N, C-alpha and C positions, 0 to 999 in steps of 0.2 A: 142411405144405402153401405151399412158399416162395407168399412175396407176385408176385412176378416173378409163377411158375405160376400160380396163379389167375386175373390179372391177362389173360396167352397166354390163360384158355379159358374168357372168361367164359359161352358159350353152351354148351360142354357141361358145366359146373359148373347151371348153370339148369336143364339142360332135365329135363322132367317123363318119367319112363321109364313105358313099360305091362307088368304087372309078365309081361305075353304072349309079350315082345321073343323071335327064336331064336336067342340071342344072349347067352349072364350074362358079366357082369364078370369072375368070378371062373374061369372057365371060360378065357377073353383071358388076364391073369396066370399063371395055369396055365402057359402053354404056351408064354408070354414065358421061363416064369422053367427048367421041367423041358428048352424046346427048346434055349433061349439061352444064361440069366445061368449057367445051375452050366452047362455046357458050356466057355462060356467061361471063366468061371477056372481053372475045373480044365486048361484044354490053356494056361493062362498058370502054371499051379503045377506044371504039368511042364514046361514050357521054361525058369523061374526054375529049378528041382532041376538043370536042366543045367548051366547056365551054371552054379552057385557047385557043380559041379563042373569044369569044364571051367580056374574061375577057377585052381581047389584046382592040378591039374593043373599049370600055365603056371604058380605057386608052386616045383610043386615041379620043372618040370622047365622050365626055361625058351628057347623054341625060339620060331624066325619061326613054325612048324609049327602051336608049341601055343599062339601069340599072334593069329592068324591066325584057330586053330578057336575062343577064344572072345573073340574080336569077331563072327564067324561066328553064335554064339548067344547071345550078347544083341544081334543085329538081327534074329535068332528072336523074342527075347522083347520087341523091341520093337514086334515084329504083334501079336503075340498081347496083347500090355499094350493097342496101342491096339484089337481089337476090344472086349479088356471094360471097359478106361476109361470106356465112352460111358455105364454103368451109375452114375454117379457119386452113389449114395445111398446108403441101409444099414449093410450089414458097411461098406468101403469107405470109410466119414465116420466113424466111432470112432476114437478111437483118433490122432488125426491120419493115417492111414494113405491116403491118398489124396495127400499133401503129402508126407509120409512116401516113396511111393511116384516121386512124379514132383512135383517142386516146379522149378513156371513157371508161367507165365512170368519168367523172373527181370532185371526189365527193368535196376535197379541193377549185375546184376554179386555178389551179396550170395552167393550159392550156391557160383559159379565163385572169386571169393575166398576161402571158405572150407576149401573145397577145396583150393585151394592151399597156404595160408594149413598147412595139418596136413600136406601133401606132404613141406613145406618142414624143415616139425619135425619129422616123421616124429612124431607124436602114437601111442606105444602102445597108448592105450586105444580110439584112432580103429580100431584094425587087432582088437578083440573088438567079435563079431557084439552079442551084448550092451551093452555100450557104448555101443557105436555109438547102439545104437537110442535111448538116453535124449541123444542129441545132438541137434545142430539138423537140423529135418527136408531140409534142403538136403545135408546132409553123405553121406548113407545110400541114396539112391535114382536109378535113371534116367539122372540128368542126371549124379549124381559120378562114376560108375561109365563113360558114355561120355567124361569127361573122363578120368580112368585109364585108357582104353583107346585115345583117341586126340588125348592133347592136352599138348601141348610138354612132351615126354622121356620120349610114350607107348613109344618105338621101344627105349628099355633092359627092357621087359619080356620082351624076349627076348634078352636076355646075366641073367646074374648079378649084376650088379653094382648091384642097383637092388632093395634084397628087402619096403623094407618099403610102394613100393608097389604090390605085387603080394599083399602080406597087408594093407592097405587096403583096392585092388580087390576083393581073399577077403570081407572081411568087410560088403563093401556088398554084394554078390549075393549072397551067405547074411542076408542080411537084409530085404533083397529075394524069398527063398525064404521068412521066417519073415513076413513081409507076407500074400502069393501064399497062402497055408499056407491062415494064420488066416483072411480073406473066402471061398477056395472054402470051410475045415468051416464056417464059419458062414452062410455059402446054405444049407448042407446040415440043417444042423439042423432035426429035424422039427417044434418047436416054438419056432424064433426069428421074427430078421427074414420066410423068405419064406411063413410062415405067415401072417402080419398081413397079406402084402401080399396075397394068394390068398383071404386071407375077412374080408373087410371086413363090417364089422356096429356097430349102438349102440352095442357095450359094445368094439369093437376103439380102441385108446389112439391108432393111427394113422390108420387108413381109416374112415372113419364110415358110407361107403353105398359104392356098385358106382362110381360116378363120381369120386369120389375118388383111388380105384384104379387107376381107367381115367386119368385124369389127370395121376398119374408116373407110366403110360406113356408117351401124348404129351405129355405134358412132356417125356419122352430125347429124340423124335427134333427138339422145335423148338426149347431149348433148345442140345443138340449140333451141330445143324448151323447155327446163329448161332455156337458155339464154334469148330466147326472153319472158315466161312468170317471173323468176326470177328478173333480170337481171334489162331487160329494161319496164315491164311495172309497176311491180313495186316497181319499184325504183322512181314512180311518182303514183304507185291510191296504197292510204294506206287500209287498214282494214276499216278504217269509211272514209265519205266523210271530215270530221276534220285533216283526218290524211293525205290529198293527197299533193301531192309537185309538183307541174305543174312545177316547173321552176327544177326540177330536172329530167326531160321528154327531151331526145334525141328529139334532130333539133325543138328545142320549139316554139326558137324564129325563124325557116322557114314557121314553121306551117309543120310541115315533118313527126313531132310523126308516125301517126298511117297511113300514105302509108309508110312508114319505116318498120311497123309490116308486113302490109297487102303482103309488097314485100319477107318481113325474112322469111312467109307461103309459100309464091308463089313459091320462091325458092326451100323451101321442095318441095311443090311439085311436086315437075317441074323436079328435082333429083328422087322421088321414082317416077318418072310415068317413065322416062329416061332410069335407073336400067334395070327393071322390074324387080323388085325385088323380088315380089310378085310372080311371076309364080316361084319361089323354094318353094312356104307354097306347105303345102301338101293341093289336092283337099279340102277335109271336113273346110282347114282353110282359104282357098282362097277369102273369104265372106272380109276377113281383111282386103285384097290390094284395093279392095273397098272403105271400110268403113273409112279408114285411107285418101285417094283423097279426097272424098265429105265430113269430117272435117275440114282439109286441104282448100279445099277451101269455109266449112262454116265460114271460121274461116278469110279467105282473104276477102269476101266478109263483116263481120262484122266490120274486120279494115276500111276498105273504107269507110261502112257508117256513119262513127264517122263525117268527114268531115269539122271537124272544131279547128280553136286555142285548143289548150291542154286544158289551165284554162278555157275559153268557155268551154269545150264539160265537163270538173268535175262539171261545176257548174251548167248542166243538168243531173237532174234526167235520164233519158230515154236516156239520150246519155251516162252517168257515168254505165246505167244496160249492156251499148252496154262492151262497156269495159271487164265489168264483167266475163259478160256471152264468152267478146274471151280470158280473163284465163279460164275460164271451159274450151273450146275447146281445148286450148291447155296442162292441164291439162292430159282431156280425153284420144288424144293421147299421152304422155305421157304414159300414164298405157297400151292400144293397143301395139305402137312399144317397150318398155321401159320393156315391160312382157310377152304378154303375144305372138308378133310374137319373142321376140326372145327364146320363150318358147321354142317353132315350132320350133325354126330351134335346138335348140338343145338336142330337144328329137325324132327333125324326122329327114331322109336324107333332108339333101338341097340342099352340095355343094359340088362338083366332085375334090374337091382340093387338099386335103393335100400333092399329090406329085405335089403342083405349077401348072398344067394342066388348 
């Protein structure tokens, strides 16, 4: 349990929950795993397998058509990852998988320089997925592949002039596929992390009671909303237009910035609905669940409606206003979930799993 999370949810952790409560923590977590986590990582793995395949096709037959196909599948993989990445604990935290999948933010451009120097040196070991997996985390994930497909010199991929660039990109795609498969398999293991999370109890090394298990779930909503707003969005959206930094935006080269933000919120909405956490609210507070869903859906629609490269969006006052509105939606959600909903769970009966049932 992280210190940040424990501090964020004092009421939830302090709650004394009667055994007669209608909603069990283990049921909520079980629904979250089966209804969201496993399908999200299965979808990511499917997209990653397609990405590896299209990269190999591009390398075998360089053409504008195959380059566009690879870019399209890359964007689909970014979206699938942006849904799944809200589950930033458990198997994805092992073996540096989270950082290997996405090294970001890269404020000092360390990863960018490593990728550029690899392409310049044509390092043969970086074109081998097995050897690449042992190298710097910044060289082997979505950020690295984005530069290969969209960065300076990417147009060479449509011709036979630069086979190394494509070979390195194919190795990165193979690595993304491997990581995705490992995480999917780990969540599906009968005796793995999913079982620990869904079966809290005094002998459980990670979750001693239902409150700790549910705190992990609620922490996804609180921490990821903070990440989306304060790290992803405000990393490039300044307090005023002259403070904007479009090249600090995630996925700016591939024009996936707002699509990724939309997918992050979409993932939160899917997880919230799959877990049916709102069912645990007292009757007179059930409105919160519907309000949370409506605001999340509005946030997704708002982000998707920006629909232009981020530098162009920031230069257009009406589109920039939409990004400001997106920030307000996430702030409202942070208050609704992080303050009001947790207070309800802290002050009233919500979960009956102090004994781990």
